DRENTI-797540 format. One record per residue: residue number from 0; x, y, z of N, C-alpha, C in turn. Coordinates in steps of 0.2 Angstrom, whole numbers, plus 2048, in hexadecimal, padded with zeros to 3 digits. Layout:
// DRENTI-797540
{NUM {X Y Z} {X Y Z} {X Y Z}}
...
This chain:
// DRENTI-797540
{0 {D1C 7C8 534} {D17 7CB 530} {D14 7D1 533}}
{1 {D11 7D5 52E} {D0E 7DB 531} {D07 7DA 534}}
{2 {D06 7DC 53A} {D00 7DB 53E} {CFC 7E1 53D}}
{3 {CF7 7E1 539} {CF3 7E7 538} {CEC 7E5 537}}
{4 {CE7 7E9 536} {CE0 7E7 535} {CDF 7E4 52E}}
{5 {CDB 7DF 52D} {CDA 7DC 527} {CD7 7E1 522}}
{6 {CDA 7E1 51C} {CD7 7E6 517} {CD5 7E2 511}}
{7 {CD0 7E4 50E} {CCC 7E0 508} {CCC 7E5 502}}
{8 {CCC 7E2 4FC} {CCA 7E5 4F6} {CC3 7E6 4F6}}
{9 {CC0 7EB 4F4} {CB9 7EC 4F3} {CB7 7ED 4EC}}
{10 {CB3 7E9 4E9} {CB1 7E9 4E3} {CB6 7E9 4DE}}
{11 {CBC 7E5 4DF} {CC1 7E5 4DA} {CC0 7E1 4D4}}
{12 {CBC 7E5 4CF} {CB9 7E1 4C9} {CBA 7E5 4C3}}
{13 {CBD 7EB 4C3} {CBE 7EF 4BD} {CC5 7F0 4BB}}
{14 {CC7 7F0 4B5} {CCD 7F2 4B3} {CCE 7FA 4B4}}
{15 {CD4 7FC 4B5} {CD5 803 4B6} {CD8 806 4B0}}
{16 {CD7 80D 4AF} {CDB 810 4AA} {CE2 811 4AB}}
{17 {CE6 812 4A6} {CED 812 4A6} {CEF 819 4A9}}
{18 {CF6 819 4AB} {CF9 81F 4AE} {CFA 824 4A8}}
{19 {CFB 82B 4AA} {CFD 830 4A6} {CF7 833 4A2}}
{20 {CF1 832 4A4} {CEB 835 4A1} {CE9 83B 4A4}}
{21 {CEC 83E 4A9} {CEA 844 4AD} {CEF 849 4AD}}
{22 {CEF 84E 4B1} {CF4 853 4B2} {CFB 851 4B2}}
{23 {D00 856 4B1} {D07 855 4B2} {D09 853 4B9}}
{24 {D0E 84F 4BA} {D10 84D 4C1} {D13 853 4C5}}
{25 {D14 859 4C1} {D17 85F 4C5} {D11 863 4C8}}
{26 {D0A 861 4C6} {D05 864 4C8} {D02 862 4CF}}
{27 {D00 866 4D3} {CFD 864 4DA} {D02 85F 4DE}}
{28 {CFF 85B 4E2} {D02 857 4E7} {D07 852 4E4}}
{29 {D06 850 4DD} {D0A 84B 4DA} {D11 84D 4DB}}
{30 {D13 853 4DB} {D1A 855 4DB} {D1D 854 4E2}}
{31 {D19 852 4E7} {D1B 851 4EE} {D1D 84A 4EF}}
{32 {D1A 845 4EA} {D1B 83E 4EB} {D22 83C 4EC}}
{33 {D27 83E 4E7} {D2E 83B 4E8} {D30 83D 4EF}}
{34 {D2F 843 4F2} {D31 845 4F8} {D2F 841 4FE}}
{35 {D28 840 4FE} {D25 83C 503} {D27 835 503}}
{36 {D28 833 4FD} {D2B 82C 4FC} {D31 82B 500}}
{37 {D36 830 4FF} {D3D 82F 502} {D3C 830 509}}
{38 {D37 834 50C} {D36 835 513} {D33 82F 516}}
{39 {D2F 82C 512} {D2B 826 515} {D31 820 516}}
{40 {D35 81F 511} {D3A 81A 512} {D3F 81C 518}}
{41 {D41 822 519} {D45 824 51E} {D41 823 525}}
{42 {D3B 825 525} {D37 825 52B} {D36 81E 52D}}
{43 {D35 81A 528} {D34 812 529} {D3A 80F 52D}}
{44 {D40 811 52A} {D46 80E 52D} {D47 811 534}}
{45 {D45 818 535} {D46 81B 53B} {D42 818 540}}
{46 {D3B 817 53E} {D36 814 543} {D39 80C 545}}
{47 {D3B 809 540} {D3D 802 541} {D43 802 546}}
{48 {D48 806 545} {D4E 807 549} {D4B 809 550}}
{49 {D47 80D 551} {D44 80F 557} {D40 80A 55B}}
{50 {D3D 806 557} {D39 800 55A} {D3E 7FB 55C}}
{51 {D43 7FA 559} {D48 7F5 55B} {D4C 7F7 561}}
{52 {D4E 7FD 561} {D51 800 567} {D4C 7FF 56D}}
{53 {D46 801 56C} {D41 801 572} {D41 7F9 574}}
{54 {D40 7F5 570} {D3F 7EE 571} {D45 7EB 575}}
{55 {D4B 7ED 573} {D51 7EB 576} {D52 7EE 57D}}
{56 {D50 7F5 57E} {D50 7F8 584} {D4B 7F4 589}}
{57 {D45 7F2 587} {D40 7EF 58B} {D43 7E8 58D}}
{58 {D46 7E5 588} {D49 7DE 58A} {D4F 7DF 58F}}
{59 {D53 7E4 58E} {D58 7E5 593} {D56 7E6 59A}}
{60 {D50 7EA 59A} {D4D 7EC 5A1} {D4A 7E6 5A4}}
{61 {D47 7E2 5A0} {D44 7DC 5A3} {D49 7D7 5A6}}
{62 {D4F 7D6 5A2} {D54 7D2 5A4} {D57 7D5 5AA}}
{63 {D58 7DB 5AB} {D5C 7DE 5B1} {D57 7DE 5B7}}
{64 {D50 7DE 5B5} {D4C 7DE 5BB} {D4C 7D6 5BE}}
{65 {D4C 7D2 5B9} {D4D 7CB 5BC} {D53 7CA 5C0}}
{66 {D59 7CD 5BE} {D5F 7CC 5C2} {D5E 7CF 5C8}}
{67 {D5B 7D5 5C9} {D5A 7D8 5CF} {D55 7D4 5D4}}
{68 {D50 7D1 5D1} {D4C 7CD 5D5} {D4F 7C7 5D7}}
{69 {D53 7C4 5D3} {D57 7BE 5D5} {D5C 7C0 5DB}}
{70 {D60 7C5 5DA} {D64 7C8 5DF} {D61 7C9 5E6}}
{71 {D5B 7CC 5E5} {D57 7CD 5EB} {D54 7C7 5EF}}
{72 {D53 7C2 5EB} {D50 7BB 5ED} {D56 7B8 5F1}}
{73 {D5C 7B8 5ED} {D62 7B5 5F0} {D64 7B8 5F7}}
{74 {D63 7BF 5F7} {D65 7C3 5FD} {D60 7C1 603}}
{75 {D5A 7C0 601} {D55 7BE 607} {D57 7B7 60A}}
{76 {D59 7B3 605} {D5B 7AC 607} {D61 7AC 60B}}
{77 {D66 7B0 609} {D6D 7B1 60D} {D6C 7B4 613}}
{78 {D67 7B9 614} {D66 7BC 61B} {D63 7B7 620}}
{79 {D5F 7B3 61D} {D5C 7AD 621} {D61 7A9 624}}
{80 {D66 7A7 61F} {D6C 7A2 621} {D70 7A6 626}}
{81 {D72 7AC 625} {D76 7B0 629} {D73 7B1 630}}
{82 {D6C 7B2 630} {D69 7B3 637} {D69 7AC 63B}}
{83 {D68 7A7 637} {D68 7A0 63B} {D6F 79F 63E}}
{84 {D75 7A1 63A} {D7B 7A0 63C} {D7D 7A5 642}}
{85 {D7A 7AB 642} {D7B 7AF 648} {D78 7AD 64E}}
{86 {D72 7AA 64D} {D6E 7A7 653} {D72 7A1 656}}
{87 {D75 79D 651} {D79 798 654} {D7F 79A 658}}
{88 {D82 79F 655} {D88 7A2 658} {D86 7A5 65F}}
{89 {D81 7A8 65F} {D7E 7AB 666} {D7D 7A6 66B}}
{90 {D7A 7A0 668} {D79 79B 66D} {D80 798 670}}
{91 {D85 797 66B} {D8B 794 66E} {D8E 799 672}}
{92 {D8E 7A0 671} {D91 7A5 675} {D8E 7A5 67C}}
{93 {D87 7A4 67C} {D84 7A4 683} {D86 79E 687}}
{94 {D86 798 684} {D88 792 687} {D90 792 68A}}
{95 {D94 796 686} {D9B 797 688} {D9B 79B 68E}}
{96 {D97 7A0 68E} {D97 7A5 694} {D95 7A1 69A}}
{97 {D90 79C 69A} {D8D 799 6A0} {D93 794 6A2}}
{98 {D97 791 69E} {D9B 78C 6A0} {DA2 78E 6A0}}
{99 {DA4 794 69F} {DAA 797 6A0} {DAF 795 69A}}
{100 {DAC 795 694} {DAF 794 68E} {DB0 78D 68B}}
{101 {DAD 788 68F} {DAD 781 68D} {DA6 77E 68E}}
{102 {DA3 77B 689} {D9C 778 689} {D9D 771 68A}}
{103 {D9B 76E 690} {D9B 767 691} {D95 764 68F}}
{104 {D96 75F 68B} {D90 75B 688} {D8B 759 68D}}
{105 {D85 758 68C} {D80 755 690} {D82 74E 692}}
{106 {D82 74C 699} {D84 746 69B} {D8B 745 69D}}
{107 {D8F 749 69B} {D96 749 69C} {D98 74A 6A4}}
{108 {D9D 747 6A7} {D9E 748 6AE} {DA6 749 6AF}}
{109 {DA8 74C 6B5} {DAF 74E 6B6} {DB3 747 6B6}}
{110 {DAF 742 6B8} {DB3 73B 6B9} {DB5 738 6B2}}
{111 {DB2 73B 6AD} {DB4 738 6A6} {DBC 73A 6A5}}
{112 {DBE 736 6A0} {DC5 737 69E} {DC7 73E 69C}}
{113 {DCC 741 69F} {DCD 748 69D} {DCF 749 695}}
{114 {DD2 743 693} {DD4 744 68C} {DCE 744 687}}
{115 {DC9 740 689} {DC2 741 686} {DBF 747 686}}
{116 {DC0 74B 68C} {DBD 752 68C} {DC1 756 688}}
{117 {DC8 755 687} {DCC 75A 683} {DC9 759 67B}}
{118 {DC8 752 67A} {DC5 751 673} {DBF 755 672}}
{119 {DBB 755 677} {DB4 758 676} {DB5 760 675}}
{120 {DBA 762 679} {DBB 76A 679} {DBE 76B 672}}
{121 {DC3 767 670} {DC5 768 669} {DC0 768 664}}
{122 {DBB 764 664} {DB6 764 65F} {DB2 76A 660}}
{123 {DB0 76C 666} {DAD 772 667} {DB0 778 664}}
{124 {DB7 779 665} {DBB 77E 663} {DBA 77E 65B}}
{125 {DBB 778 658} {DBA 778 651} {DB4 77A 64E}}
{126 {DAE 778 652} {DA8 77A 650} {DA7 782 650}}
{127 {DAA 785 656} {DA9 78C 656} {DAD 790 651}}
{128 {DB3 78D 64F} {DB7 790 649} {DB3 78F 643}}
{129 {DB0 78A 641} {DAC 789 63B} {DA7 78E 63B}}
{130 {DA3 78E 641} {D9D 793 641} {DA0 79A 640}}
{131 {DA5 79C 643} {DA8 7A3 642} {DA9 7A4 63A}}
{132 {DAC 79F 637} {DAE 7A0 630} {DA7 7A0 62C}}
{133 {DA3 79C 62D} {D9C 79C 62A} {D99 7A3 62B}}
{134 {D99 7A6 631} {D96 7AC 632} {D99 7B2 62E}}
{135 {DA0 7B1 62D} {DA4 7B6 629} {DA2 7B6 622}}
{136 {DA2 7B0 61F} {DA0 7AE 618} {D99 7B0 617}}
{137 {D94 7AF 61C} {D8D 7B1 61B} {D8C 7B8 61B}}
{138 {D90 7BC 61F} {D8F 7C3 61F} {D92 7C6 619}}
{139 {D98 7C3 616} {D9B 7C6 610} {D96 7C5 60A}}
{140 {D93 7BF 60A} {D8E 7BD 605} {D88 7C2 605}}
{141 {D86 7C3 60B} {D80 7C8 60B} {D82 7CF 609}}
{142 {D88 7D1 60B} {D8A 7D8 608} {D8A 7D8 601}}
{143 {D8D 7D2 5FE} {D8E 7D2 5F7} {D87 7D2 5F3}}
{144 {D83 7CE 5F6} {D7C 7CD 5F2} {D78 7D4 5F3}}
{145 {D79 7D7 5F9} {D76 7DE 5FA} {D78 7E3 5F5}}
{146 {D7F 7E3 5F3} {D82 7E7 5EE} {D7F 7E6 5E7}}
{147 {D7F 7DF 5E6} {D7D 7DD 5DF} {D76 7DF 5DE}}
{148 {D71 7DE 5E3} {D6A 7DF 5E3} {D69 7E7 5E2}}
{149 {D6D 7EB 5E5} {D6D 7F2 5E5} {D6F 7F4 5DE}}
{150 {D75 7F1 5DB} {D77 7F3 5D5} {D72 7F1 5CF}}
{151 {D6F 7EB 5D0} {D6B 7E8 5CB} {D64 7ED 5CB}}
{152 {D62 7EF 5D1} {D5C 7F3 5D1} {D5D 7FA 5CE}}
{153 {D63 7FD 5CF} {D64 803 5CC} {D65 802 5C5}}
{154 {D68 7FD 5C2} {D68 7FC 5BB} {D62 7FB 5B8}}
{155 {D5D 7F7 5BB} {D57 7F6 5B9} {D53 7FC 5B8}}
{156 {D53 801 5BE} {D4F 807 5BD} {D52 80C 5B8}}
{157 {D59 80C 5B7} {D5C 810 5B1} {D59 80D 5AA}}
{158 {D59 806 5AA} {D57 803 5A3} {D50 805 5A2}}
{159 {D4C 804 5A7} {D44 806 5A6} {D43 80D 5A4}}
{160 {D47 812 5A7} {D47 819 5A5} {D49 819 59E}}
{161 {D4E 816 59C} {D51 816 595} {D4B 813 590}}
{162 {D48 80E 592} {D43 80B 58E} {D3D 810 58D}}
{163 {D3C 813 593} {D36 818 592} {D38 81E 58D}}
{164 {D3E 820 58D} {D41 825 588} {D41 822 581}}
{165 {D43 81C 580} {D43 819 57A} {D3C 817 577}}
{166 {D37 816 57C} {D30 815 57A} {D2D 81C 577}}
{167 {D2F 821 57A} {D2D 828 578} {D30 829 571}}
{168 {D36 828 570} {D39 828 569} {D36 824 564}}
{169 {D34 81E 566} {D30 81A 562} {D29 81D 560}}
{170 {D26 81F 565} {D1F 822 563} {D20 828 55F}}
{171 {D25 82D 560} {D26 832 55B} {D27 830 554}}
{172 {D2C 82B 553} {D2E 829 54D} {D28 825 549}}
{173 {D24 822 54D} {D1E 81E 54A} {D18 824 548}}
{174 {D18 829 54C} {D13 82E 54A} {D15 832 544}}
{175 {D1C 833 543} {D1E 836 53D} {D1D 832 537}}
{176 {D1E 82B 538} {D1D 827 533} {D16 826 531}}
{177 {D11 826 536} {D0A 826 534} {D08 82D 531}}
{178 {D0B 832 532} {D09 838 52F} {D0C 838 528}}
{179 {D11 835 527} {D14 835 520} {D10 830 51C}}
{180 {D0D 82B 51F} {D09 826 51B} {D02 829 519}}
{181 {D00 82D 51E} {CFA 831 51D} {CFA 836 517}}
{182 {D00 839 517} {D01 83E 512} {D02 83A 50B}}
{183 {D05 835 50B} {D06 831 505} {CFF 82E 502}}
{184 {CFB 82C 507} {CF4 82A 505} {CF0 82F 502}}
{185 {CF1 835 505} {CED 83B 502} {CEF 83D 4FB}}
{186 {CF6 83D 4FA} {CF8 83E 4F4} {CF6 839 4EF}}
{187 {CF6 833 4F1} {CF4 82D 4EC} {CED 82E 4EA}}
{188 {CE9 830 4EF} {CE2 830 4ED} {CE1 836 4E9}}
{189 {CE4 83C 4EA} {CE4 842 4E5} {CE6 840 4DE}}
{190 {CEC 83C 4DE} {CEE 83A 4D7} {CE9 836 4D4}}
{191 {CE6 831 4D7} {CE1 82D 4D4} {CDB 831 4D2}}
{192 {CD9 836 4D6} {CD3 83A 4D4} {CD5 83E 4CE}}
{193 {CDB 841 4CD} {CDD 845 4C7} {CE0 841 4C2}}
{194 {CE1 83B 4C3} {CE3 837 4BD} {CEB 838 4BC}}
{195 {CEE 83A 4C1} {CF5 83C 4C0} {CFA 837 4C4}}
{196 {CF9 831 4C3} {CFD 82C 4C7} {D03 82B 4C3}}
{197 {D08 82F 4C3} {D0E 82F 4BF} {D13 82B 4C4}}
{198 {D17 827 4C1} {D1C 823 4C4} {D21 828 4C8}}
{199 {D23 826 4CE} {D28 82A 4D1} {D2F 826 4D1}}
{200 {D34 82A 4D2} {D3B 826 4D3} {D3B 823 4D9}}
{201 {D3E 81D 4D9} {D3E 819 4E0} {D43 81D 4E4}}
{202 {D41 81E 4EA} {D46 822 4EF} {D4C 81D 4F1}}
{203 {D52 820 4F2} {D58 81C 4F4} {D56 819 4FB}}
{204 {D58 813 4FB} {D57 80F 501} {D5D 80B 502}}
{205 {D5E 808 508} {D64 804 50A} {D63 7FD 507}}
{206 {D68 7F9 506} {D67 7F3 503} {D6B 7F2 4FC}}
{207 {D6B 7EC 4FA} {D6F 7EA 4F4} {D6B 7ED 4EE}}
{208 {D6F 7EF 4E9} {D6C 7F2 4E3} {D66 7ED 4E0}}
{209 {D68 7E7 4E0} {D63 7E2 4DD} {D5D 7E1 4E1}}
{210 {D5E 7E1 4E7} {D58 7E0 4EB} {D58 7E4 4F2}}
{211 {D55 7EA 4F2} {D56 7EE 4F8} {D53 7EA 4FF}}
{212 {D4F 7E5 4FE} {D4D 7E1 504} {D52 7DC 506}}
{213 {D58 7DB 502} {D5C 7D6 503} {D5E 7D5 50B}}
{214 {D5D 7CE 50D} {D5F 7CD 514} {D59 7CD 518}}
{215 {D53 7D0 516} {D4D 7D0 51A} {D49 7C9 51A}}
{216 {D46 7C7 51F} {D42 7C1 51E} {D3D 7C2 519}}
{217 {D3C 7BD 515} {D37 7BD 510} {D39 7C0 509}}
{218 {D3F 7C3 509} {D42 7C6 503} {D45 7C2 4FE}}
{219 {D46 7BB 500} {D49 7B7 4FC} {D46 7B5 4F5}}
{220 {D49 7B4 4F0} {D47 7B2 4EA} {D48 7AB 4E9}}
{221 {D42 7A7 4E7} {D43 7A0 4E7} {D47 79E 4E1}}
{222 {D4A 797 4E1} {D4E 795 4DC} {D4B 796 4D5}}
{223 {D44 796 4D4} {D41 796 4CE} {D40 79E 4CC}}
{224 {D42 7A2 4D0} {D42 7A9 4CE} {D3C 7AD 4D1}}
{225 {D38 7AB 4D6} {D32 7AF 4D8} {D33 7B1 4E0}}
{226 {D2F 7B6 4E2} {D2F 7B8 4E9} {D29 7BB 4EB}}
{227 {D28 7BD 4F1} {D22 7C0 4F3} {D21 7C7 4F1}}
{228 {D1B 7CA 4F0} {D1A 7D1 4EE} {D1B 7D6 4F4}}
{229 {D1B 7D4 4FA} {D1D 7D8 500} {D21 7D3 505}}
{230 {D25 7D7 509} {D29 7D3 50D} {D26 7D1 514}}
{231 {D23 7D6 517} {D20 7D5 51D} {D18 7D7 51C}}
{232 {D14 7D3 51F} {D0D 7D4 51D} {D08 7CF 522}}
{233 {D02 7D0 521} {CFD 7CB 524} {CF8 7CA 51E}}
{234 {CF7 7C3 51D} {CF2 7C1 518} {CEB 7C3 51A}}
{235 {CE7 7C6 516} {CE0 7C8 518} {CDC 7C4 513}}
{236 {CD8 7C8 50F} {CD3 7C5 50A} {CD6 7C0 505}}
{237 {CD4 7BA 505} {CD7 7B5 500} {CD3 7B5 4FA}}
{238 {CD6 7B1 4F5} {CD4 7B0 4EE} {CCD 7AC 4EF}}
{239 {CC8 7AF 4EB} {CC2 7AB 4EB} {CBD 7AD 4F0}}
{240 {CBF 7B2 4F4} {CBA 7B4 4FA} {CB4 7B7 4F7}}
{241 {CAE 7B7 4FA} {CA8 7BA 4F8} {CA5 7BE 4FE}}
{242 {CA1 7C3 4FC} {C9E 7C7 501} {C9C 7CE 4FE}}
{243 {C9A 7D3 502} {C98 7D9 500} {C9E 7DD 4FD}}
{244 {CA4 7DB 4FE} {CAA 7DF 4FC} {CAB 7DE 4F4}}
{245 {CA9 7D9 4F1} {CAA 7D7 4EA} {CA4 7D6 4E7}}
{246 {CA3 7D8 4E0} {C9E 7D6 4DC} {C9E 7CF 4DA}}
{247 {CA3 7CC 4DA} {CA4 7C5 4D9} {CAA 7C2 4DE}}
{248 {CAC 7BC 4DD} {CB1 7BA 4E1} {CB8 7BE 4E1}}
{249 {CBB 7BE 4E7} {CC1 7C2 4E7} {CC6 7BF 4E3}}
{250 {CC9 7C3 4DF} {CCE 7C1 4D9} {CD5 7C1 4DB}}
{251 {CD7 7C2 4E1} {CDE 7C2 4E3} {CDF 7C1 4EA}}
{252 {CE5 7C2 4EC} {CE7 7C1 4F3} {CE9 7C8 4F6}}
{253 {CE6 7CA 4FC} {CE8 7D0 4FF} {CED 7CF 504}}
{254 {CF2 7D3 504} {CF7 7D4 509} {CF6 7DA 50D}}
{255 {CF4 7D9 514} {CF4 7DF 518} {CFA 7E2 51A}}
{256 {CFC 7E8 517} {D02 7EC 519} {D01 7F3 51A}}
{257 {D05 7F7 51D} {D04 7FE 51E} {D05 802 518}}
{258 {D02 807 517} {D03 80C 511} {D0A 80D 510}}
{259 {D0D 80D 50A} {D14 80E 509} {D18 808 509}}
{260 {D16 802 50A} {D1A 7FC 50A} {D1D 7FB 503}}
{261 {D23 7FA 502} {D26 7F8 4FC} {D22 7F2 4F9}}
{262 {D20 7F2 4F3} {D1D 7ED 4EF} {D22 7EA 4EA}}
{263 {D23 7E4 4E9} {D28 7E1 4E5} {D25 7DD 4E0}}
{264 {D29 7DD 4DA} {D27 7D8 4D4} {D28 7D1 4D7}}
{265 {D23 7CD 4D6} {D24 7C6 4D8} {D29 7C2 4D3}}
{266 {D2A 7C5 4CD} {D2E 7C1 4C9} {D31 7C6 4C3}}
{267 {D36 7C4 4BF} {D38 7C8 4BA} {D33 7C9 4B5}}
{268 {D32 7CF 4B1} {D2E 7D0 4AC} {D2E 7D7 4AA}}
{269 {D28 7D9 4A6} {D28 7E0 4A4} {D21 7E2 4A6}}
{270 {D21 7E9 4A8} {D1B 7EC 4AA} {D16 7EC 4A4}}
{271 {D10 7E9 4A4} {D0C 7E9 49F} {D06 7EF 49F}}
{272 {D04 7F1 4A5} {CFF 7F6 4A6} {D00 7F9 4AD}}
{273 {CFD 7FF 4AD} {CFD 803 4B3} {CF7 807 4B4}}
{274 {CF3 806 4B9} {CED 809 4BA} {CED 80F 4BF}}
{275 {CE8 813 4BE} {CE7 819 4C2} {CE0 81B 4C4}}
{276 {CDC 816 4C7} {CD5 817 4C8} {CD1 811 4C8}}
{277 {CCB 811 4C9} {CC7 80C 4C9} {CC7 808 4CF}}
{278 {CC5 802 4CF} {CC5 7FE 4D5} {CCC 7FC 4D8}}
{279 {CD1 7FB 4D4} {CD7 7FA 4D6} {CDC 800 4D8}}
{280 {CD9 806 4D7} {CDD 80C 4D8} {CE4 80C 4D4}}
{281 {CE9 80E 4D7} {CF0 80D 4D4} {CF1 806 4D4}}
{282 {CF3 804 4CE} {CF5 7FD 4CD} {CFA 7FB 4C7}}
{283 {CFD 7F6 4C8} {D02 7F4 4C3} {D00 7EC 4C1}}
{284 {D02 7EB 4BA} {D01 7E4 4B8} {D08 7E2 4B4}}
{285 {D0B 7DD 4B6} {D12 7DB 4B3} {D11 7D4 4AF}}
{286 {D13 7D4 4A9} {D13 7CE 4A5} {D1A 7CB 4A6}}
{287 {D1A 7C5 4A9} {D1F 7C1 4AA} {D22 7BD 4A4}}
{288 {D28 7BB 4A4} {D2B 7B7 49F} {D28 7B1 49D}}
{289 {D24 7AE 4A1} {D21 7A7 4A0} {D1A 7A8 49E}}
{290 {D18 7AE 49D} {D11 7AF 49A} {D0C 7B1 4A0}}
{291 {D0E 7B0 4A6} {D09 7B2 4AB} {D09 7BA 4AD}}
{292 {D04 7BC 4B0} {D04 7C3 4B2} {D02 7C4 4B9}}
{293 {D05 7C9 4BC} {D04 7CB 4C3} {D01 7D2 4C4}}
{294 {CFD 7D3 4C8} {CFA 7D9 4C9} {CFB 7DC 4D0}}
{295 {CFC 7E2 4D1} {CFD 7E5 4D8} {CF8 7EB 4D8}}
{296 {CF4 7EB 4DD} {CEF 7F0 4DD} {CEE 7F4 4E4}}
{297 {CEB 7FA 4E4} {CEA 7FE 4E9} {CF0 802 4EC}}
{298 {CF5 803 4E7} {CFB 806 4E9} {CFA 80D 4EA}}
{299 {CFF 810 4EE} {D00 817 4EF} {D05 81B 4EB}}
{300 {D09 817 4E8} {D0E 81A 4E3} {D11 814 4DF}}
{301 {D14 816 4D9} {D17 811 4D5} {D1E 813 4D3}}
{302 {D22 80F 4D1} {D29 810 4CF} {D2A 80F 4C8}}
{303 {D26 80B 4C5} {D27 809 4BE} {D21 80B 4BA}}
{304 {D22 80A 4B3} {D1D 80C 4AE} {D1C 806 4A9}}
{305 {D17 806 4A5} {D17 801 4A0} {D1D 801 49B}}
{306 {D1F 7FA 49A} {D25 7F9 496} {D2C 7F9 49A}}
{307 {D2B 7FA 4A1} {D31 7FA 4A5} {D33 7F2 4A7}}
{308 {D39 7F0 4A6} {D3B 7EA 4A7} {D3D 7E9 4AF}}
{309 {D3A 7E4 4B2} {D3B 7E3 4BA} {D3E 7DD 4BB}}
{310 {D42 7DD 4C1} {D45 7D7 4C3} {D40 7D4 4C9}}
{311 {D41 7CD 4CA} {D3E 7CA 4D0} {D40 7CE 4D6}}
{312 {D3B 7D0 4DB} {D3D 7D4 4E1} {D3E 7DB 4E0}}
{313 {D3E 7DE 4DA} {D3F 7E5 4D9} {D39 7E9 4DC}}
{314 {D3A 7EE 4DF} {D35 7F3 4E2} {D32 7F6 4DC}}
{315 {D2B 7F5 4DB} {D27 7F8 4D6} {D22 7FE 4D8}}
{316 {D21 7FE 4DF} {D1C 803 4E1} {D1C 803 4E9}}
{317 {D17 807 4EB} {D16 807 4F2} {D0E 805 4F4}}
{318 {D0D 801 4F9} {D06 7FF 4FA} {D02 805 4FD}}
{319 {CFB 804 4FC} {CF7 80A 4FE} {CF0 807 4FF}}
{320 {CEB 80B 4FE} {CE4 80A 4FF} {CE0 80D 4F9}}
{321 {CE3 80F 4F3} {CDF 812 4EE} {CDA 80D 4EB}}
{322 {CD5 810 4E8} {CD0 80C 4E5} {CCB 80A 4EA}}
{323 {CC7 804 4E8} {CC2 801 4ED} {CC6 7FD 4F2}}
{324 {CC8 800 4F7} {CCB 7FD 4FD} {CC9 7FF 503}}
{325 {CC9 7FA 508} {CC6 7FB 50F} {CCC 7FC 514}}
{326 {CD2 7FC 511} {CD8 7FE 516} {CDE 7FC 512}}
{327 {CE4 7FE 515} {CEA 7FE 512} {CEC 7F6 510}}
{328 {CED 7F5 50A} {CEF 7EE 508} {CF2 7EE 501}}
{329 {CF5 7E8 4FF} {CF6 7E7 4F8} {CF2 7E1 4F6}}
{330 {CEE 7E3 4F0} {CEA 7DE 4ED} {CEF 7DB 4E7}}
{331 {CF0 7D4 4E8} {CF5 7D1 4E3} {CF1 7CB 4DF}}
{332 {CF2 7CB 4D9} {CEF 7C6 4D5} {CF4 7C3 4D0}}
{333 {CF3 7BD 4CE} {CF7 7B9 4C9} {CF2 7B7 4C4}}
{334 {CF3 7BA 4BD} {CEE 7B9 4B8} {CF1 7B5 4B2}}
{335 {CED 7B2 4AE} {CEF 7AF 4A8} {CF0 7B4 4A2}}
{336 {CEC 7BA 4A3} {CEC 7BF 49E} {CED 7C6 4A2}}
{337 {CEE 7CB 49E} {CEF 7D2 4A2} {CE8 7D4 4A4}}
{338 {CE3 7D1 4A2} {CDC 7D4 4A4} {CD9 7D1 4AA}}
{339 {CD4 7D5 4AD} {CD1 7D3 4B3} {CCC 7CD 4B1}}
{340 {CCC 7C8 4B5} {CC7 7C2 4B4} {CCB 7BC 4B2}}
{341 {CD2 7BC 4B2} {CD6 7B6 4B0} {CDA 7B4 4B6}}
{342 {CD9 7B6 4BC} {CDD 7B5 4C2} {CDC 7AD 4C4}}
{343 {CE2 7AB 4C7} {CE2 7A5 4CA} {CE4 7A6 4D1}}
{344 {CE4 7A0 4D5} {CE5 7A1 4DC} {CED 7A2 4DD}}
{345 {CEE 7A8 4E0} {CF5 7AB 4E0} {CFA 7A8 4E5}}
{346 {CF8 7A6 4EB} {CFC 7A3 4F0} {CFE 79C 4EE}}
{347 {CFA 798 4EB} {CFC 791 4E9} {D01 792 4E3}}
{348 {CFF 797 4DF} {D04 798 4D9} {D0B 79A 4DB}}
{349 {D0B 79E 4E0} {D12 7A0 4E3} {D15 79A 4E7}}
{350 {D12 797 4EB} {D14 791 4EE} {D17 78C 4E9}}
{351 {D14 78B 4E4} {D16 786 4DF} {D1C 788 4DC}}
{352 {D1E 78E 4DD} {D25 790 4DA} {D2A 792 4DF}}
{353 {D29 78F 4E5} {D2E 78F 4EA} {D2D 795 4EF}}
{354 {D28 799 4EF} {D27 79F 4F3} {D23 79D 4F9}}
{355 {D26 79F 4FF} {D22 79D 505} {D1E 7A3 507}}
{356 {D17 7A3 507} {D13 7A8 509} {D0E 7A6 50F}}
């Protein structure tokens, strides 16, 4: 879900006038909306890819660092083992030097059976042979671990440098996306002020024709034909809330999302009304086939106009912060009529139709 600051509707109590009551779409900043819409989608995808590359780079660097640390730890242990073996070999060599090449066990005498002494000598020779082999293996193992530790450390440093580069790419992409969102927000506010909230053509996006969000978590349509109004979000102000932000109880559910987030029709129906001002700012009301109505407010752009037939999950506009709003979010309502004042609790309504929110 989108993790942003909570956003609330402020004084969401008045119905808004319909679109088309102001200057032509070709006048002023309205002509720029389709262009910035396309740029916004492109930059959103670009920033998303940059973020995924950066996260993958960080994860790879962390994994390589763990491998380097593990190799270094094994190398330290192996050097302790090798040191002990070398000490043991030194002790054996010094004993051989003192005895002329044969170590007589403590308590043994020349009067003992010569065959028994040969057995002792054979055992000592076997021990020296085993010790020599262990020394060779320990030294080989130390050299192998040292090479592995050096290689892992070099890879870790290279991956960390790569993650730093990817982090800078991510920052640049997110800055460009933030600038595009700011420009869209400014144009939306201008359109509301001048009453020129003219629907724009939906920019081309990747995905299936029926549902551009297809395959993304939360984009599924329930068996009964309903879905979420946005795919990624954080729930903020809920239905029935009270306080200084509203003249009466909050009439919908707020979904905190960045400006420019695609807003989707929760079910099939026909656009019944489109607003361009007042407390709801840019807004849409859809009449659904079963007699219910859904409202989408504080938009920054719309893709549909009254009379347009929509499918469940179809992109109908972009989220924003127009009207009486304290921050970017979607104000969503379910109503029994197209008019303000007939709202019901929207989350329970969606859940009862198989939509997880």
